[in-house]
N, C-alpha and C positions, 0 to 999 in steps of 0.2 A: 827161458829154462824150460827144458821137456817136462810133458805132465807125470811121465814115468820118475823121471828124478827127483820131481818135487814131491811124490806120493811117497817116495821110499824115505827122501827125508822127514816127510809130517810122520810117517809110521815109525820111525826109528828116535825120533827125538821129540817130537810133540805128544801125541798119545796114541794106542793102538786103535785102529780101525779109520785114522785120519785120512791115510793114504788111499784107502779103499774107497771113502767115500769120493777123494779127486779123481777117483780112477771109473767112477760112475759102479762101484761093485756093492751098492747100498746094503743088500742082506748081509754079506760077509762083514763088511765094515758095521754094521748095527750089531750083530753078533759080537764082535771084537769087543766092540766100544761098550756094550751092555757087561760082560765077562768083566772088564777092566774097571767100570763103575762099581759092580757089585762087588768085587775083590775090595777096591779102596774102603767101600762102604763099611765092610766086615772089619777090615783093620782098624779104620776110624774109630767105630764104635766100641771095639774092643780097648783100644788104647783111651779112651775118654772114661771108659769102666773103671779102668786100671788107675787112671789118673784120679778118679771121683773116692776110690776105694782108700787110696793112699792119702787125700786130702781130709776125708771122715778119721781115719787114723791118726793123723797129726792135730785135729780139732779135738779128739776125746783123750788125747795126751798119750796114746799108745807109742807114737814115734818121736823122739825129741825133735825140735827143729834143729836139726844138725844135717849138714849136706852129706855126709856119709851115710848117717842112718836111713835118709830118704832115698840114697843112690841106693843103698843094699835091696829096699822094699821093692825099688822099680827093676832091679835085676833079678829079684826073685820069681821064679817060675810062676804063671797062671795055673789055673786049675786044668787037668788033663783034656776036658772038653775045647775050653779057651785056646789050648795050647795046638791042640789038633785043627781047630777052625782056622785060627791065624795062619798056620801052616798051609793049609790049603787053599786060604784065599792069596796069601805071596805066591805060593806055586803058579795057581789059577793066572794070577796077574804076569807072572814072566812067560808063561805059556802063550798067554794071548798077544804079549809084546812081539815075541819071536815070532810068531805064526804071521803077524799083522808085516813086519821086516821082511820073513822070508817071501810073502806072497808080492810083495811090493817088489821085492830083488827080482823074482821070478819073472812079473809083468814088466820089469824095466828093461830085460834081454830080448 
């Protein structure tokens, strides 16, 4: 398999920036991978914070141990800053992934 096709598949299916590393474009690959990792870290931290808040409410007895009540708490919107931060992280991750795919596709031609 051609290195350029391999880079395209890695960028599209594995992680942003991996295709650029195969093509020896280390700077761009590092930037894309860093943006993706930071975005995933922000999403993960926000998710864990929300999970811990819900668990504390369950332990305190504020939320009954009921699937519907817990689901309602999960679907409740987080604070404005958390919502903005999570949205920005998701958008950054998607943009990094698209740039990685488009760059690999451009190099494959």
